[in-house]
C-alpha positions in Angstrom: -118.7 70.3 -141.2 -118.8 72.5 -138.1 -118.1 69.4 -135.9 -115.1 68.4 -137.9 -113.8 72.0 -137.8 -114.1 72.1 -134.1 -112.1 68.8 -133.7 -109.4 69.9 -136.1 -109.1 73.3 -134.4 -108.8 71.7 -131.0 -106.0 69.5 -132.2 -104.1 72.4 -133.7 -104.5 74.5 -130.6 -103.3 71.6 -128.5 -100.3 71.3 -130.8 -99.0 74.7 -129.6 -96.5 73.5 -127.1 -96.5 76.0 -124.3 -93.2 74.7 -122.8 -91.3 75.0 -126.1 -92.8 78.4 -126.9 -92.1 79.8 -123.4 -88.6 78.5 -123.4 -87.9 80.1 -126.8 -89.3 83.4 -125.8 -87.5 83.5 -122.5 -84.2 82.3 -123.9 -84.2 79.0 -122.1 -83.0 75.6 -123.3 -85.3 73.4 -125.4 -87.2 71.3 -122.8 -87.1 68.4 -125.2 -83.3 68.2 -124.9 -82.6 69.4 -121.4 -83.5 68.3 -117.9 -86.0 65.4 -118.1 -86.5 66.0 -121.9 -90.2 66.5 -121.2 -91.9 69.6 -122.6 -94.0 70.2 -119.6 -94.3 72.7 -116.7 -92.2 70.7 -114.2 -89.3 70.5 -116.6 -89.7 74.2 -117.4 -89.6 74.9 -113.6 -86.2 73.3 -113.4 -84.9 75.1 -116.5 -86.3 78.5 -116.0 -87.9 78.9 -112.6 -91.4 79.5 -111.3 -92.5 82.3 -113.6 -91.7 80.3 -116.8 -93.4 77.2 -115.3 -96.5 79.1 -114.3 -96.9 80.6 -117.8 -96.4 77.1 -119.3 -98.9 75.5 -116.9 -101.5 78.2 -117.7 -101.0 77.8 -121.5 -101.3 74.0 -121.3 -104.5 74.3 -119.3 -106.1 76.9 -121.5 -105.5 75.0 -124.8 -107.6 72.2 -123.3 -110.2 74.5 -121.8 -110.8 76.9 -124.7 -111.8 74.6 -127.5 -113.9 72.4 -125.2 -115.8 75.4 -123.7 -116.3 76.8 -127.2 -117.8 73.6 -128.4 -120.0 73.3 -125.3 -121.3 76.9 -125.8 -122.1 76.1 -129.4 -124.3 73.3 -128.2 -122.6 70.2 -129.7 -123.6 66.7 -128.7 -121.7 64.9 -125.9 -119.9 62.7 -128.6 -118.6 65.8 -130.4 -117.6 67.4 -127.1 -115.7 64.3 -126.1 -113.9 64.2 -129.5 -113.0 67.9 -129.2 -111.5 67.2 -125.7 -109.6 64.2 -126.9 -108.3 66.1 -129.9 -106.9 68.9 -127.8 -105.3 66.4 -125.4 -103.7 64.5 -128.2 -102.5 67.7 -129.8 -100.5 68.4 -126.6 -99.1 64.9 -126.5 -98.3 64.8 -130.2 -98.0 68.4 -131.4 -98.1 68.8 -135.2 -95.8 71.9 -135.0 -93.1 70.4 -132.9 -92.2 67.1 -134.4 -94.9 65.3 -132.4 -92.8 65.6 -129.2 -95.2 66.7 -126.5 -95.7 66.6 -122.8 -97.5 64.2 -120.6 -100.9 65.8 -120.7 -102.0 66.4 -117.1 -102.6 70.1 -117.4 -104.3 69.9 -120.8 -106.5 67.1 -119.6 -107.5 69.2 -116.6 -108.3 72.1 -118.9 -110.6 69.9 -120.9 -112.3 68.7 -117.7 -113.0 72.3 -116.7 -114.3 73.0 -120.2 -116.8 70.1 -120.0 -118.0 71.2 -116.5 -116.4 73.3 -113.9 -117.3 70.8 -111.2 -115.5 68.0 -113.0 -112.4 70.1 -113.3 -112.7 71.3 -109.8 -113.1 67.9 -108.2 -110.2 66.4 -110.2 -108.0 69.4 -109.3 -109.0 69.0 -105.6 -108.1 65.3 -105.7 -104.7 66.2 -107.2 -104.1 68.9 -104.6 -105.0 66.7 -101.7 -102.8 63.9 -103.0 -99.9 66.2 -103.8 -100.1 67.8 -100.3 -100.3 64.5 -98.6 -97.8 62.4 -100.6 -95.5 65.2 -102.0 -95.2 63.3 -105.3 -96.5 65.0 -108.3 -96.7 62.0 -110.6 -98.6 59.9 -108.0 -101.0 62.7 -107.4 -101.6 63.0 -111.1 -102.1 59.3 -111.6 -104.6 59.0 -108.7 -106.6 62.0 -109.8 -106.8 60.8 -113.4 -107.6 57.3 -112.3 -110.6 58.7 -110.5 -111.5 61.2 -113.2 -113.9 58.8 -115.1 -115.8 58.3 -111.8 -116.0 62.1 -111.4 -117.4 62.5 -114.9 -119.9 59.7 -114.3 -121.0 61.5 -111.1 -121.3 65.0 -112.6 -122.4 64.3 -116.1 -123.7 60.8 -116.9 -122.9 60.7 -120.6 -121.4 57.5 -121.9 -119.4 59.3 -124.6 -117.7 61.6 -122.0 -117.1 58.8 -119.6 -115.4 56.7 -122.3 -113.4 59.7 -123.5 -112.1 60.1 -119.9 -111.3 56.4 -119.6 -109.2 56.6 -122.8 -107.5 59.8 -121.7 -106.7 58.4 -118.3 -105.2 55.2 -119.9 -103.1 57.3 -122.2 -101.9 59.4 -119.3 -100.8 56.2 -117.4 -98.9 55.1 -120.5 -97.2 58.5 -120.8 -96.2 58.3 -117.1 -94.8 54.7 -117.4 -91.3 55.9 -116.5 -92.7 57.6 -113.4 -94.6 54.4 -112.5 -91.3 52.5 -112.7 -89.7 55.0 -110.5 -92.6 54.9 -108.0 -92.3 51.1 -107.8 -88.6 51.3 -107.3 -88.8 54.1 -104.8 -86.8 56.4 -107.0 -89.5 58.9 -107.9 -88.7 62.5 -106.9 -90.6 64.6 -104.5 -92.4 67.8 -105.5 -89.9 69.7 -103.3 -87.0 67.9 -105.1 -86.2 70.0 -108.1 -83.7 67.4 -109.3 -86.1 64.4 -109.2 -87.6 62.6 -112.2 -90.1 64.6 -114.1 -93.8 64.2 -113.5 -95.1 67.4 -114.9 -97.9 68.1 -117.2 
């Protein structure tokens, strides 16, 4: 019963769309209907500036981090921990409270990784930062870091359930970034410094 409650709570917390809530509180346009139509931090940056985007990014990360860390502190099995992480992630992608129109999941995925083990989150974040700095393309940095995330989990915490969870999460992230992948292949993907480029945010 406790395990099921943790999984459900993680999904419900993940369903609190930080982008939509922040935009409503700050009087900004609905990120699902403006800009790139993606309720993520990058689109909020375009619509409302750095402060709104930073709050959105923090909220999206915390809603992945908090339920996973809570489950870990309770002492659940790796399987339950993996399911809690996946539930929070899916809540962000398909939020119950916002017509199942969610973001692309990078920040929430990173939050779950920090919740599982700080070294996992730290290494994935470091990979993203290095790729973003070197390539100046947010989506490519996200895709590279999440493609390597299963290997990071394997290296830090050799639990098959957690590795499989991360593989599933990474595959879903690639699917959610399919438009960015098409833009990358055609050379049309926007740079991090290009506020008008295609969205690649979390």
